Wavefront OBJ file of the C-alpha trace (Angstrom):
o trace
v 0.067 0.157 0.315
v 1.183 3.585 -0.575
v 2.351 5.225 2.476
v 0.492 8.229 3.648
v 2.247 12.024 2.989
v 2.195 12.844 6.634
v 4.489 9.668 6.392
v 6.430 11.005 3.919
v 6.801 14.374 5.627
v 7.420 12.583 8.776
v 10.389 10.864 7.290
v 11.617 14.359 5.833
v 10.054 13.569 1.998
v 9.165 16.408 -0.262
v 6.221 18.701 -0.160
v 3.953 18.648 -3.044
v 5.937 21.168 -5.943
v 9.145 19.141 -5.348
v 10.715 21.379 -2.702
v 12.171 19.447 0.983
v 10.680 20.116 4.224
v 12.907 22.827 5.885
v 14.489 24.538 2.706
v 11.580 27.421 3.101
v 13.509 28.313 6.380
v 16.359 28.140 5.181
v 15.532 30.224 1.938
v 13.713 32.800 4.396
v 16.203 36.000 4.749
v 13.939 37.397 7.415
v 13.321 34.316 9.751
v 17.554 33.825 9.041
v 17.800 37.373 10.703
v 15.578 36.910 13.627
v 17.551 34.180 14.665
v 21.065 35.909 14.122
v 19.211 38.675 16.044
v 18.036 36.605 18.918
v 21.621 34.853 19.143
v 22.954 38.223 19.275
v 20.843 39.936 22.116
v 21.547 36.836 24.277
v 25.108 37.187 23.796
v 25.061 40.857 24.756
v 22.518 40.160 27.911
v 25.426 37.847 29.301
v 27.742 40.483 28.497
v 26.415 43.310 30.400
v 25.115 40.844 33.330
v 28.904 40.285 33.481
v 30.603 43.764 33.374
v 27.966 44.585 35.972
v 28.999 41.744 38.305
v 32.293 42.489 38.055
v 31.768 45.969 38.423
v 30.143 45.448 41.642
v 32.487 43.427 43.050
v 35.263 45.846 42.194
v 32.723 48.551 43.745
v 32.670 46.362 47.240
v 36.157 45.659 46.945
v 37.062 49.382 46.177
v 35.272 50.656 49.557
v 36.360 47.408 51.591
v 40.312 49.116 51.032
v 38.982 52.326 50.867
v 37.452 52.313 54.087
v 40.604 50.111 55.538
v 42.625 52.994 54.006
v 41.093 55.765 55.794
v 40.995 54.168 59.144
v 44.258 54.272 61.764
v 45.431 51.444 63.299
v 45.777 50.827 66.880
v 48.820 52.020 67.368
v 48.327 55.161 65.957
v 47.997 58.331 67.721
v 46.379 61.327 67.153
v 46.598 64.922 68.567
v 43.815 67.082 68.911
v 42.789 70.359 70.449
v 40.712 73.353 69.851
v 42.926 76.076 67.558
v 45.834 78.006 69.327
v 46.021 75.432 72.322
v 49.383 74.862 71.996
v 48.931 72.035 68.948
v 52.664 72.487 67.345
v 54.498 72.602 71.180
v 52.817 69.210 71.470
v 53.908 67.963 67.884
v 57.878 68.683 68.647
v 57.221 67.126 72.054
v 55.797 64.136 70.598
v 58.760 63.522 68.076
v 60.922 64.524 70.500
v 59.822 61.549 73.069
v 59.127 59.340 70.230
v 61.717 59.748 67.348
v 65.268 60.860 69.544
v 67.329 61.120 66.077
v 65.356 63.990 65.201
v 65.784 65.769 68.218
v 68.766 67.905 66.777
v 67.171 69.264 63.952
v 63.447 69.604 64.824
v 61.900 72.421 62.358
v 58.359 72.810 61.381
v 58.903 71.363 57.798
v 60.184 68.427 59.964
v 57.112 68.377 62.207
v 54.586 68.462 59.104
v 56.496 65.249 57.703
v 56.344 63.137 60.921
v 52.969 64.772 62.393
v 50.774 65.497 59.299
v 47.825 68.063 60.132
v 44.854 66.193 59.066
v 42.704 69.232 58.388
v 44.923 69.974 54.960
v 43.281 67.097 51.871
v 46.672 66.382 50.753
v 47.565 64.807 54.291
v 44.215 62.810 54.304
v 45.162 61.506 51.016
v 48.567 60.553 51.927
v 47.433 59.040 55.183
v 48.964 55.524 54.991
v 52.442 56.718 54.035
v 54.810 55.459 55.791
v 57.603 56.963 58.940
v 55.013 59.020 60.712
v 55.408 59.579 64.270
v 51.690 60.823 65.188
v 48.753 63.135 63.257
v 47.429 66.588 64.568
v 43.724 67.550 64.138
v 41.646 70.086 65.464
v 38.006 68.024 64.971
v 35.673 68.085 67.554
v 34.876 63.824 68.936
v 31.674 63.202 66.694
v 30.160 59.842 67.563
v 29.529 58.886 63.640
v 32.639 59.167 62.410
v 32.488 58.177 58.327
v 35.155 58.434 55.499
v 34.940 59.156 51.930
v 35.189 55.623 50.846
v 31.619 55.454 52.526
v 30.149 57.939 50.251
v 28.921 60.455 52.933
v 26.746 63.596 53.331
v 29.416 66.270 53.969
v 29.963 67.584 57.552
v 28.155 70.823 58.177
v 29.992 71.938 60.515
v 31.781 76.074 60.828
v 35.117 77.478 59.902
v 35.455 73.900 58.151
v 35.058 72.471 54.165
v 32.403 70.046 53.791
v 34.888 67.151 53.432
v 36.926 67.948 56.282
v 36.041 66.437 59.180
v 36.165 62.704 57.104
v 38.086 60.112 58.177
v 40.665 59.308 58.891
v 40.606 63.152 60.355
v 37.894 61.169 62.979
v 38.741 61.359 66.259
v 36.175 58.540 67.130
v 37.667 56.002 65.021
v 41.177 56.361 66.880
v 42.416 53.938 69.526
v 44.953 56.469 70.717
v 43.909 60.344 71.010
v 45.672 62.849 73.011
v 43.197 65.892 73.428
v 45.506 69.034 74.590
v 43.567 71.996 76.463
v 43.695 75.374 77.566
v 42.843 78.192 79.240
v 39.546 79.061 76.974
v 40.110 82.664 77.653
v 44.055 82.476 76.387
v 43.118 80.055 73.522
v 40.374 82.468 72.059
v 42.434 84.885 72.317
v 45.089 83.602 71.065
v 42.904 82.085 68.200
v 41.753 85.814 67.768
v 45.241 87.291 67.044
v 45.201 84.411 64.690
v 42.069 85.165 62.575
v 43.215 88.480 62.408
v 46.614 88.371 61.386
v 45.500 85.788 58.345
v 42.768 88.041 57.049
v 39.976 85.701 58.202
v 38.464 88.773 60.690
v 38.238 91.717 61.208
v 36.641 93.703 63.981
v 37.070 93.594 68.310
v 37.424 91.073 70.508
v 34.211 91.279 71.644
v 32.772 90.844 67.701
v 35.276 87.671 67.608
v 33.637 85.986 70.660
v 30.201 86.729 69.136
v 31.211 85.636 65.697
v 30.763 82.179 64.231
v 34.418 82.355 63.580
v 35.407 82.145 66.689
v 34.390 78.183 66.580
v 36.384 75.646 64.583
v 32.857 73.167 64.093
v 31.221 74.055 67.653
v 32.294 76.314 70.065
v 34.978 75.796 72.554
v 32.975 74.149 75.309
v 31.500 71.952 73.116
v 34.783 71.093 71.458
v 36.088 70.315 75.344
v 32.990 68.421 76.330
v 32.901 65.923 73.072
v 36.389 64.698 74.531
v 35.775 64.501 78.197
v 35.455 61.095 79.534
v 36.520 58.976 76.430
v 38.319 55.554 77.120
v 40.536 56.273 74.370
v 41.392 59.775 74.986
v 44.384 61.151 77.468
v 43.763 64.647 78.329
v 46.534 66.991 79.061
v 46.307 70.280 80.098
v 48.604 72.943 78.555
v 49.134 74.819 81.674
v 50.442 71.373 83.378
v 53.157 71.236 80.817
v 54.326 74.650 81.527
v 54.358 74.398 85.035
v 54.993 71.185 85.973
v 56.786 69.732 82.534
v 58.553 66.345 83.919
v 55.914 64.651 85.749
v 53.168 65.512 82.878
v 55.552 64.606 80.450
v 56.415 61.288 82.225
v 52.887 60.639 82.122
v 52.363 61.272 78.331
v 54.778 59.123 77.625
v 53.768 56.126 79.480
v 50.599 56.882 77.553
v 52.833 56.560 74.272
v 55.232 54.154 74.799
v 54.418 52.398 77.912
v 57.046 49.914 79.270
v 59.746 52.205 77.407
v 62.612 53.956 79.717
v 62.697 57.837 79.778
v 65.865 58.509 81.738
v 66.507 62.195 83.269
v 68.981 62.718 80.586
v 66.314 62.131 77.659
v 63.823 64.640 79.727
v 66.029 67.178 79.839
v 66.559 67.045 76.115
v 63.461 66.668 74.633
v 62.386 69.429 76.733
v 65.227 71.405 75.182
v 64.608 70.509 71.792
v 60.968 71.793 71.961
v 61.539 74.938 73.814
v 59.849 78.117 72.940
v 63.086 79.914 71.531
v 64.031 76.664 69.355
v 60.217 76.675 67.280
v 60.515 80.692 67.701
v 63.791 80.348 65.054
v 62.482 77.892 63.237
v 59.489 79.769 62.068
v 61.786 82.297 61.249
v 64.810 80.391 59.240
v 62.731 77.612 58.169
v 58.819 78.810 57.670
v 55.788 77.098 58.199
v 54.972 74.989 54.906
v 51.343 75.114 55.037
v 51.057 78.485 56.632
v 53.288 79.701 53.779
v 51.192 78.432 50.683
v 48.119 79.147 51.854
v 48.598 82.788 53.602
v 51.734 84.035 51.154
v 51.451 87.552 51.949
v 50.789 87.429 55.500
v 53.702 87.592 57.543
v 54.793 91.259 55.434
v 51.423 92.478 55.540
v 49.437 91.543 58.723
v 52.805 90.847 61.011
v 51.579 87.276 61.422
v 53.458 84.879 64.055
v 52.223 81.134 64.964
v 54.636 81.010 67.693
v 53.613 83.764 70.365
v 54.230 84.318 73.621
v 52.553 81.167 75.094
v 51.575 83.211 78.472
v 49.360 81.737 80.835
v 47.430 84.921 81.218
v 47.483 85.668 77.127
v 43.982 86.232 77.524
v 44.305 89.390 79.461
v 46.154 90.560 76.219
v 42.481 90.835 74.665
v 40.240 91.673 77.492
v 40.174 92.335 81.338
v 36.882 91.012 81.475
v 36.694 87.588 82.157
v 32.588 88.132 82.168
v 32.950 88.636 78.082
v 33.328 84.633 77.857
v 30.236 83.654 78.977
v 28.250 86.388 77.902
v 29.192 85.690 74.343
v 29.634 81.683 74.487
v 27.042 79.801 77.185
v 28.466 76.808 79.166
v 32.001 78.519 79.303
v 32.169 78.867 82.734
v 30.785 75.719 83.555
v 33.298 74.041 81.650
v 36.188 76.251 82.632
v 35.019 75.364 86.209
v 35.062 71.509 85.536
v 38.588 72.160 83.891
v 39.750 73.730 87.336
v 40.567 76.810 85.596
v 37.249 78.255 87.608
v 36.754 77.789 91.430
v 33.903 75.994 91.841
v 32.536 79.092 94.498
v 33.581 81.414 92.332
v 31.167 83.984 90.412
v 32.972 85.347 87.170
l 1 2 3 4 5 6 7 8 9 10 11 12 13 14 15 16 17 18 19 20 21 22 23 24 25 26 27 28 29 30 31 32 33 34 35 36 37 38 39 40 41 42 43 44 45 46 47 48 49 50 51 52 53 54 55 56 57 58 59 60 61 62 63 64 65 66 67 68 69 70 71 72 73 74 75 76 77 78 79 80 81 82 83 84 85 86 87 88 89 90 91 92 93 94 95 96 97 98 99 100 101 102 103 104 105 106 107 108 109 110 111 112 113 114 115 116 117 118 119 120 121 122 123 124 125 126 127 128 129 130 131 132 133 134 135 136 137 138 139 140 141 142 143 144 145 146 147 148 149 150 151 152 153 154 155 156 157 158 159 160 161 162 163 164 165 166 167 168 169 170 171 172 173 174 175 176 177 178 179 180 181 182 183 184 185 186 187 188 189 190 191 192 193 194 195 196 197 198 199 200 201 202 203 204 205 206 207 208 209 210 211 212 213 214 215 216 217 218 219 220 221 222 223 224 225 226 227 228 229 230 231 232 233 234 235 236 237 238 239 240 241 242 243 244 245 246 247 248 249 250 251 252 253 254 255 256 257 258 259 260 261 262 263 264 265 266 267 268 269 270 271 272 273 274 275 276 277 278 279 280 281 282 283 284 285 286 287 288 289 290 291 292 293 294 295 296 297 298 299 300 301 302 303 304 305 306 307 308 309 310 311 312 313 314 315 316 317 318 319 320 321 322 323 324 325 326 327 328 329 330 331 332 333 334 335 336 337 338 339 340 341 342 343 344 345 346 347 348
């Protein structure tokens, strides 16, 4: 019996007209183009997915590396103070204590290399560079430190650039912080002289106290309070360095290098290498790298000097009325009393 046409088609027979089955699709240009396009889209989609996965992984690795690169090690030391509280003197002292080979040649350019100021962006970018003794900062202690790798919002604090407070310039992430505090009256008086000599402020001292220019991120009382009671913070008083230098430096040395010996001769050498005359001579002879770069005309035009006098009663150069401070900076007297600058039962 003859086979059915269906059977012939199942076996690949010819359709009526003599054309083999399957040749219609092969000879159809539009069908072929659709198949090729489908294959191309599939390959493109796979490539895009691969690129997205690789980009995500790289971004996560970069973020992780960035956060790690912005986070201080447990052994790193941060020196912090409100401006004009003796931070440069502290830098000289710490380098003399911790890097004896530099004692004989301490200058401001050397200090800037060994204890970089993290308030400047270039120093933050070079944070992981080796050979540092410590780092300097003027930041208040913030409970929510963030870094550039974490894509934060700007700091939104007074008298600083929007990203100036980002890690590593974030004291809360440091395991060892030395906070140098000075009588707020003298610190603000010296800050007033600096701001006027740099051309950042014009007006009387009373005007200055009432102005945001007297703040650094926050007013002086809040700046100091932010560091009180923190377990990672060694509180150091400027006046103790003046009045009891030997015992105060021994306590500081025990914090910086526990278990390491410090002889009386070493202590004398440290004090000599960091005294007022040494610092003043260095400023005159070697200059101030950061200030000379950012304020090139301040010396000649305004008579600017970073190292002034360092007097304990320096505030009397600005006013003879101690009540002026609390009148313009609420909370000032409470912090001064808590630190022992005012008697607890005195009216100010």
